[in-house]
Structure formats: structure tokens, C-alpha cells
C-alpha distance (Angstrom), angle and dihedral (degrees) to the residues before:
residue distance angle dihedral
M1 . . .
E2 3.86 . .
I3 3.88 113.0 .
R4 3.74 115.3 -148.3
L5 3.80 128.4 -174.0
A6 3.78 99.0 178.5
G7 3.81 111.1 156.2
K8 3.86 93.5 22.2
R9 3.76 119.9 120.0
A10 3.81 115.5 -147.6
L11 3.86 135.8 -170.9
V12 3.89 117.5 -158.7
T13 3.75 114.0 -172.1
G14 3.79 114.0 -145.2
G15 3.77 85.1 17.9
N16 3.74 99.5 153.4
S17 3.78 102.0 74.7
G18 3.69 144.9 27.9
I19 3.66 119.4 -10.5
G20 3.82 93.0 -7.9
K21 3.95 89.9 56.2
A22 3.75 89.0 49.2
I23 3.80 92.8 51.8
T24 3.75 92.0 44.7
L25 3.85 90.0 54.1
A26 3.78 92.1 45.4
L27 3.87 93.9 50.7
G28 3.83 88.5 49.2
E29 3.84 91.6 48.9
A30 3.80 86.5 53.2
G31 3.83 90.6 54.1
A32 3.71 103.6 -99.8
D33 3.82 125.2 134.3
V34 3.73 108.0 -119.4
A35 3.81 130.7 -153.8
V36 3.78 107.7 -155.7
N37 3.75 111.4 -148.1
Y38 3.80 119.9 -159.4
I39 3.88 140.8 161.5
V40 3.85 98.6 -167.0
R41 3.77 136.5 20.2
P42 3.82 98.5 37.4
E43 3.80 90.8 -179.7
D44 3.85 87.0 63.6
A45 3.72 90.8 50.1
E46 3.85 93.8 49.5
S47 3.82 91.5 46.2
T48 3.78 89.1 51.1
A49 3.86 90.8 49.8
E50 3.80 91.0 48.6
A51 3.83 89.4 52.4
V52 3.83 89.2 55.2
R53 3.80 91.6 47.3
K54 3.84 90.6 52.5
S55 3.85 88.6 57.9
G56 3.78 90.0 57.0
P57 3.89 111.3 -96.8
R58 3.82 131.1 94.2
A59 3.77 123.1 -91.4
L60 3.81 138.4 -170.6
A61 3.76 131.9 -170.4
V62 3.86 107.1 -141.4
K63 3.95 124.1 -176.9
A64 3.77 117.5 -147.2
D65 3.69 136.7 141.8
V66 3.85 100.5 -132.4
S67 3.86 92.1 -151.4
D68 3.82 88.0 63.7
P69 3.90 112.9 78.0
A70 3.81 90.3 -161.7
Q71 3.75 92.4 55.6
V72 3.82 92.7 43.4
E73 3.85 88.7 52.9
A74 3.72 90.8 53.2
M75 3.82 92.7 47.5
F76 3.80 92.5 53.5
S77 3.87 91.1 44.3
R78 3.76 90.3 52.6
V79 3.90 92.3 52.2
E80 3.78 90.5 44.2
E81 3.86 90.3 51.7
E82 3.87 91.2 47.9
W83 3.81 99.9 40.2
G84 3.80 109.8 7.8
G85 3.87 95.8 -109.5
V86 3.75 149.9 -34.1
D87 3.81 126.3 -78.7
I88 3.86 96.5 176.8
L89 3.82 127.7 37.0
V90 3.84 117.0 -173.1
N91 3.86 108.3 -167.6
N92 3.80 97.7 -155.1
A93 3.85 106.1 137.3
G94 3.73 112.2 109.5
V95 3.91 146.8 131.6
D96 3.74 130.7 -144.5
G97 3.86 92.1 -146.6
K98 3.79 132.0 -152.5
R99 3.80 116.6 -28.5
A100 3.84 109.6 -116.9
L101 3.78 137.3 136.5
T102 3.86 112.8 -102.1
W103 3.83 93.1 -106.5
E104 3.78 92.4 47.1
I105 3.82 105.0 45.7
E106 3.80 122.9 99.1
V107 3.77 113.7 -110.3
D108 3.76 92.8 -127.7
D109 3.86 92.0 52.9
W110 3.88 88.9 51.4
R111 3.73 93.0 45.8
K112 3.86 91.6 50.7
V113 3.83 92.0 61.5
I114 3.76 93.5 48.4
E115 3.80 90.1 48.2
I116 3.78 95.1 52.4
D117 4.01 99.4 31.9
L118 3.77 101.0 40.9
L119 3.87 109.5 13.7
G120 3.80 89.9 41.7
P121 3.78 93.4 60.1
F122 3.75 89.6 42.4
H123 3.68 94.6 53.2
C124 3.88 92.3 48.0
A125 3.73 94.6 43.5
R126 3.89 91.9 47.2
R127 3.74 88.7 53.7
A128 3.76 94.5 44.6
L129 3.70 99.7 45.1
G130 3.83 98.7 58.3
P131 3.86 95.5 66.7
M132 3.88 91.5 34.8
V133 3.88 90.9 55.3
K134 3.83 88.7 48.9
R135 3.86 92.2 51.3
K136 3.88 90.5 41.0
S137 3.82 91.3 -131.0
G138 3.79 138.0 82.3
V139 3.83 143.5 100.1
V140 3.86 129.4 -126.0
L141 3.80 114.5 -166.7
N142 3.72 114.7 -169.9
M143 3.85 115.1 -162.1
T144 3.83 108.0 -140.0
S145 3.84 123.0 161.7
V146 3.76 142.2 -127.0
H147 3.85 80.9 -90.6
E148 3.67 88.4 73.6
V149 3.91 83.0 84.0
I150 3.94 103.4 11.2
P151 3.78 116.1 74.6
W152 3.90 113.2 -132.2
E153 3.74 118.4 -154.6
G154 3.75 113.5 -126.0
Y155 3.77 93.5 13.3
S156 3.79 103.1 79.1
A157 3.83 96.1 142.7
Y158 3.82 90.8 51.5
A159 3.79 93.4 48.7
A160 3.74 90.8 44.0
A161 3.82 93.6 48.2
K162 3.81 92.5 49.9
A163 3.75 92.4 47.1
G164 3.77 89.8 49.5
L165 3.85 90.2 49.7
G166 3.72 90.0 53.8
M167 3.77 92.3 57.5
L168 3.73 92.2 39.9
T169 3.82 88.1 56.0
K170 3.72 90.8 53.0
T171 3.75 93.2 48.2
M172 3.84 95.2 46.8
A173 3.74 88.1 46.8
Q174 3.81 92.9 54.5
E175 3.88 88.7 47.8
A176 3.92 96.3 45.6
A177 3.90 102.3 38.8
Q178 3.81 96.1 83.1
H179 3.85 87.6 55.5
G180 3.77 94.5 54.5
V181 3.78 95.5 -104.3
R182 3.85 122.4 127.2
V183 3.75 124.0 -148.0
L184 3.78 120.9 -174.6
A185 3.87 142.7 144.0
L186 3.72 137.7 -122.2
A187 3.85 117.4 -155.4
P188 3.75 115.8 -162.0
G189 3.77 121.3 -159.7
A190 3.87 123.7 -153.3
I191 3.80 103.8 -21.8
K192 3.80 122.0 179.8
T193 3.82 106.9 -116.0
A194 3.71 134.1 144.9
I195 3.84 91.2 -102.3
N196 3.92 91.4 67.5
R197 3.69 96.8 35.0
N198 3.83 87.9 117.9
V199 3.91 86.3 68.9
W200 3.85 103.1 44.0
D201 3.75 91.1 39.2
D202 3.81 89.5 55.6
E203 3.84 113.3 78.9
E204 3.80 96.3 -151.7
G205 3.81 94.2 40.0
L206 3.76 91.6 49.8
K207 3.83 90.1 47.5
D208 3.75 91.9 54.1
L209 3.77 91.2 45.5
L210 3.81 94.8 53.7
T211 3.82 89.7 53.9
K212 3.89 85.9 68.2
I213 3.91 93.4 52.0
P214 3.79 120.1 72.0
L215 3.80 92.5 -157.0
E216 3.83 86.1 57.1
R217 3.77 96.3 -134.7
M218 3.81 139.5 77.8
G219 3.72 119.4 -103.9
E220 3.83 126.0 -108.9
T221 3.79 123.0 -124.6
A222 3.80 89.8 -121.9
E223 3.86 89.0 62.6
I224 3.68 89.8 58.4
A225 3.65 94.4 44.0
R226 3.80 95.5 51.8
M227 3.77 90.8 55.3
A228 3.76 90.1 47.5
V229 3.80 90.9 57.8
V230 3.79 90.2 48.7
L231 3.81 92.5 51.0
C232 3.81 91.7 47.9
S233 3.81 91.6 51.7
E234 3.76 138.3 75.5
A235 3.63 87.3 -101.6
A236 3.80 83.1 80.5
S237 3.72 97.5 37.6
Y238 3.82 93.7 130.4
L239 3.88 95.3 46.5
L240 3.70 122.2 95.0
G241 3.77 145.3 134.9
T242 3.75 95.9 30.8
T243 3.73 141.1 98.1
V244 3.77 118.8 -115.8
V245 3.86 107.3 -152.8
V246 3.71 116.5 -149.6
D247 3.82 105.0 -179.4
G248 3.78 114.9 123.2
G249 3.78 87.4 -105.4
M250 3.87 99.5 -55.6
T251 3.82 92.0 137.8
L252 3.77 90.0 56.6
Y253 3.85 86.9 74.8
P254 3.79 98.0 -128.0
S255 3.80 91.3 -159.4
F256 3.76 86.8 77.2
E257 3.78 93.4 53.0
H258 3.82 93.2 106.6
G259 3.82 96.7 40.1
G260 3.74 139.0 -60.9
């Protein structure tokens, strides 16, 4: 089945690198116009937008810190001025923060992760949902993580934010469904990106990581992007309020494979 999103207008936060860039390109290949949000490396955002344009649809590079409601408002206003609105929002922007045990981390460092990873998607979804509800159509896709359900030592803020985003997804889906708007989440596992190169470039680190993945390999950004396109399309028209986990089996807890 070929999935087409021609005529749809998408906004991908953190769309200039890693998983966000892969999703941006995949949405463009499916025919959607895509606004590429970024906060750093504008040249990467523009080159990503240009790649979308080469495949046919329109594209914009739009700077905004998603943790700042004023910048979020300006970003959506820009897309509305250019294209008339947003049909698909992919809340992808996020950080894992500084590694530190809960009783050792600085409050400001912990708060920063929550503001970007949980409040950021809230600000963007809040702004997107109003017009979507009025039009009685639209999709909000929140990018969570396997750490929505798996604890991660040293990253309590990240795990808390992703778990919170999972419940926020369910609540927003419950609220918006009667208005014809779908809200759902996609949770990647260990995906090979530049941000975690220190793991997959290290032989011992990679060996340890692969013991946690039943498929015994890291995922590729394209594998997450393909699922994102499906979830944003009519192929998933009856799916909402849930988290789709794409993790090679990590959440199967492979250490229990041979008994508890």
C-alpha cells in the first residue's frame, strides 16, 4: 500500500537532525509540505528543507525554542501565514540532559529537560489543536521513548518527561477524538544517530547495548520515519491515544528471556 500525504501541511520540531530529519524527509517524500523547526544549526534546517523541496512539496525552516510559548506562537503564526495552517504536528524536539543521579543533579538542569521534553510538546500541541479542532481534522504525533516505561539511571528528568508525555498523549487524544483529531505517540528504542555515536562507536558500549535488544542491532532513523508517516496517514485512521513502540524488542526485557 502506497501512503500519500499530498496536500497535508506538517510541522516537525527538531526536524533538522537525527530522527526528526528522517521524519521530515519521509513526510516530504509522501507528498506533505513540511516546516522544519530548529533551535541551532540553521544551515542543517535549510538543507533539510531544500531536500524536501527537491522531492516536490513546499518546505520552510522555522526557528523556535519549543520551551518558550512566545516562540511557539510565532512559529505557528509563520506557518499559518505561509500555508494557512498545520494538519500534522510531530513533537520530536528533545534532549536527554546531563547524566546525574537524582540526589546529585542541579535543579535547573533537571527543570530544563522537563521544559523542553514535556512542556515543549504541550506548548506546541496546545497551539496546534485549537485550529485542528475547529477544522475537525488533524494529527498530533508525540515522540516519546522506550524510557516512557523503562527507567534510566542518571536520567530521571528524561524518563519522567517521556512518561508524562505518554499520559499527556492519552489525555489529549481523549479530549480531541470527538472533534475528529487524532493524538498518539511513537516511542523509539536505541536508534543510531549522531547524538549517541559515543555508544555505537565504542565496541564494549555497543556490545552491552545489544544485549538489551532482542533483534541484536540498533535501529535506523528511516525505520522510525516510516512508522511516523504511517501513523500520520489515513492508514492509521482508527488509531489514537496509544504509544506505538519501535524498539527491536527492548521493552520485552530480554534479560528475562531464559526465565525470571
